[in-house]
C-alpha positions as CSV (number, residue, x, y, z in Angstrom):
1,M,-89.8,-29.3,294.7
2,N,-87.7,-28.7,291.6
3,A,-85.5,-25.7,291.9
4,R,-86.7,-24.4,288.4
5,V,-90.3,-24.3,289.5
6,A,-91.6,-21.1,290.4
7,I,-94.6,-21.0,292.7
8,A,-97.0,-17.9,292.4
9,L,-100.0,-17.5,294.5
10,A,-102.9,-15.6,293.0
11,I,-105.6,-14.6,295.4
12,A,-109.2,-13.9,293.7
13,C,-111.7,-12.2,295.4
14,A,-114.5,-14.2,293.8
15,G,-115.8,-16.7,296.5
16,C,-112.6,-16.0,298.5
17,A,-111.0,-18.9,296.5
18,T,-107.3,-19.1,296.4
19,E,-105.8,-20.1,292.9
20,R,-102.5,-21.7,292.9
21,T,-100.2,-21.4,289.8
22,E,-97.0,-23.1,289.1
23,Y,-94.6,-21.8,286.3
24,H,-92.2,-24.2,284.8
25,Y,-89.4,-23.2,282.5
26,R,-88.7,-25.6,279.5
27,P,-86.0,-24.5,276.9
28,D,-87.4,-24.4,273.5
29,Y,-85.0,-26.9,272.2
30,V,-86.4,-29.4,274.8
31,A,-90.0,-28.8,273.5
32,I,-89.0,-29.2,270.0
33,N,-87.3,-32.5,270.7
34,Q,-90.3,-33.8,272.6
35,G,-92.7,-32.6,270.0
36,R,-94.4,-30.2,272.3
37,P,-95.5,-26.7,271.9
38,L,-93.3,-24.0,273.2
39,E,-96.0,-22.8,275.6
40,E,-98.3,-25.1,277.5
41,T,-101.1,-24.6,280.2
42,Y,-102.9,-27.3,282.2
43,W,-104.6,-27.9,285.5
44,K,-103.7,-30.6,288.2
45,P,-106.6,-32.5,289.8
46,D,-106.2,-30.4,292.9
47,G,-107.0,-27.2,290.7
48,T,-103.4,-26.0,290.4
49,K,-102.8,-24.2,287.2
50,V,-99.5,-25.2,285.6
51,V,-97.8,-22.8,283.1
52,I,-95.0,-24.3,281.0
53,T,-92.9,-21.7,279.1
54,S,-89.8,-21.3,277.1
55,K,-89.2,-17.8,278.2
56,V,-86.3,-17.5,280.6
57,P,-87.7,-16.3,283.9
58,G,-87.1,-12.5,284.5
59,M,-86.1,-12.0,280.9
60,E,-89.0,-10.3,279.3
61,E,-88.8,-9.6,275.6
62,A,-87.2,-6.3,274.9
63,P,-89.3,-4.0,272.7
64,P,-87.8,-3.3,269.2
65,P,-85.5,-0.3,269.1
66,E,-87.0,2.9,267.8
67,P,-85.6,4.2,264.5
68,P,-82.9,6.9,264.9
69,K,-84.3,10.4,264.7
70,T,-82.8,12.3,261.8
71,D,-82.5,16.1,262.0
72,P,-83.5,17.7,258.7
73,A,-80.5,19.9,258.8
74,A,-78.3,17.0,259.5
75,K,-79.6,15.4,256.1
76,V,-78.7,18.3,254.2
77,A,-75.3,18.5,255.7
78,D,-74.7,14.9,254.9
79,A,-75.8,15.4,251.3
80,A,-73.5,18.1,250.9
81,K,-70.6,16.0,252.0
82,R,-71.3,13.3,249.3
83,P,-69.3,13.7,246.1
84,D,-70.9,15.1,243.1
85,P,-71.4,11.9,240.7
86,N,-71.2,14.3,237.8
87,A,-68.0,16.0,238.9
88,P,-64.6,15.0,237.2
89,P,-62.4,12.7,239.4
90,A,-59.8,14.6,241.3
91,L,-56.3,14.5,239.8
92,Q,-53.8,12.3,241.3
93,L,-50.4,13.9,240.5
94,F,-47.3,13.2,242.6
95,T,-44.4,14.3,240.4
96,A,-43.4,17.3,238.5
97,D,-43.5,15.5,235.2
98,M,-47.0,14.2,235.8
99,V,-48.2,17.9,236.4
100,L,-46.6,19.0,233.2
101,E,-48.0,16.2,231.0
102,T,-51.5,16.8,232.3
103,F,-51.0,20.5,231.6
104,M,-50.0,19.6,228.0
105,G,-52.9,17.2,227.8
106,G,-55.2,20.2,228.5
107,L,-53.5,22.2,226.0
108,R,-54.0,19.7,223.2
109,E,-57.6,19.5,224.1
110,Q,-58.0,23.3,224.7
111,N,-59.6,22.8,228.0
112,Y,-58.1,25.9,229.5
113,A,-61.0,26.9,231.7
114,L,-61.3,23.4,233.2
115,M,-57.5,23.2,233.8
116,Y,-57.7,26.4,235.8
117,G,-59.9,24.9,238.4
118,A,-58.5,21.4,238.3
119,L,-54.8,21.7,237.6
120,V,-53.7,25.1,238.9
121,S,-53.0,25.1,242.7
122,P,-55.4,26.7,245.1
123,Q,-52.6,28.9,246.3
124,Q,-51.8,30.2,242.8
125,R,-55.5,30.7,242.0
126,E,-55.6,32.9,245.0
127,R,-52.5,34.8,244.0
128,M,-54.2,35.3,240.6
129,G,-57.4,36.8,242.3
130,G,-59.5,33.6,242.4
131,E,-62.2,33.2,239.8
132,A,-61.1,36.6,238.3
133,G,-57.9,34.9,237.2
134,R,-59.6,32.3,235.0
135,A,-59.8,34.6,232.0
136,E,-56.2,35.7,232.3
137,F,-55.2,31.9,232.5
138,V,-57.3,31.0,229.4
139,K,-55.8,33.8,227.4
140,F,-52.2,32.9,228.4
141,C,-52.8,29.4,227.1
142,E,-54.5,30.4,224.0
143,T,-51.8,32.9,222.9
144,N,-48.9,30.6,223.8
145,R,-50.2,27.2,223.3
146,R,-47.8,26.1,220.6
147,E,-44.7,27.2,222.4
148,L,-46.0,25.8,225.6
149,M,-46.3,22.4,223.9
150,A,-42.7,22.6,222.6
151,S,-41.2,23.9,225.7
152,G,-43.2,21.3,227.9
153,L,-41.9,18.4,226.0
154,R,-38.4,19.4,226.6
155,L,-39.0,20.1,230.3
156,V,-40.4,16.8,230.8
157,S,-37.5,15.0,229.2
158,S,-35.1,17.2,231.3
159,I,-37.0,16.4,234.6
160,R,-37.0,12.7,233.9
161,S,-33.4,12.6,232.9
162,G,-32.3,14.5,236.0
163,T,-30.7,17.4,234.1
164,A,-33.3,19.9,235.2
165,V,-32.1,22.6,237.8
166,V,-34.3,22.0,240.8
167,T,-34.8,24.8,243.3
168,Q,-37.0,24.7,246.5
169,V,-38.8,28.1,246.4
170,S,-40.8,27.7,249.6
171,G,-42.0,24.8,251.8
172,D,-44.6,23.8,249.2
173,M,-43.3,25.1,245.9
174,T,-40.6,23.5,243.7
175,R,-39.1,25.1,240.6
176,Y,-37.7,22.9,237.7
177,Q,-35.5,24.8,235.0
178,L,-33.9,23.7,231.8
179,P,-30.0,23.6,232.0
180,D,-28.5,26.8,231.1
181,A,-27.3,25.6,227.6
182,E,-30.9,24.8,226.4
183,R,-32.7,27.9,227.8
184,R,-32.1,30.2,224.8
185,N,-33.8,27.6,222.4
186,F,-37.2,27.6,224.3
187,G,-39.8,30.2,225.1
188,F,-40.6,28.7,228.4
189,T,-37.8,27.1,230.5
190,M,-39.3,26.9,233.9
191,L,-41.9,24.9,235.7
192,E,-43.2,25.5,239.3
193,V,-45.3,22.9,241.1
194,E,-47.0,23.4,244.4
195,R,-47.9,20.8,247.2
196,T,-51.5,20.7,248.1
197,P,-53.5,18.2,250.3
198,E,-54.6,16.4,247.0
199,G,-51.1,16.2,245.6
200,L,-49.0,18.3,243.4
201,R,-50.6,21.2,241.4
202,L,-49.4,23.7,238.8
203,A,-48.1,27.0,240.2
204,G,-46.6,28.4,237.0
205,V,-44.8,28.1,233.7
206,R,-42.4,30.8,232.8
C-alpha cells in the first residue's frame, strides 16, 4: 500500500457494520494540473470510502488571529505622544549665529511671546520663573528692539568672522562678546547660548 495513504477504520453501531475509509493526500497543484477538484470522495466496489484531500495530514488550518486588545488608557497615552499638527515646527539651531539670526527675525516680526517659548532655553526660562518670565521677556524686547537689532547684526558678523571673544561659561552655556574696541559703540555686546536636547537655544543678550 502506498505510504501516503492513511487507513482509518470507523466502526458504526448500525447493523454492527464496519466502515472502511482511506485518506489520500494530493497536493493542490497536482489536482489543478489534472483538472480535478481539490477535495474528492468516492466509494470502491467493496464499500471502502476514499477521501482525497489537498490538506497536509496533521496540519489543520489555524484559526485567524484575534485582533490585539487595546487598553483605553494606552490609546490616550499614545495620542498624547503624537505631535500636534497645529504646533509650529521645532527650531533646528546648531550654531550661535543661527540662534542670533532667529532672535532678530522674531524682533522684526515682533513675535516676542512666541520666542520666549520656542527660542529661549528651558534652563533660562526656569531661571526667569517659568511662565511668569514671559512678560518680562516681552517687555525687554519691546523696550530695546531697535538697539537689539543693531547690536545683533554686529554680533553675527563678529561671530562669523571669528573676532568674537568666546567664553565657556558652563558645560552647556557659551558666551560670545564683541571685541573690546567695538563694545562702546553698541548697547548690547554679549550673546549667551545654551545647549539643549533639541539644539542650541538663547540664554541671554546683554
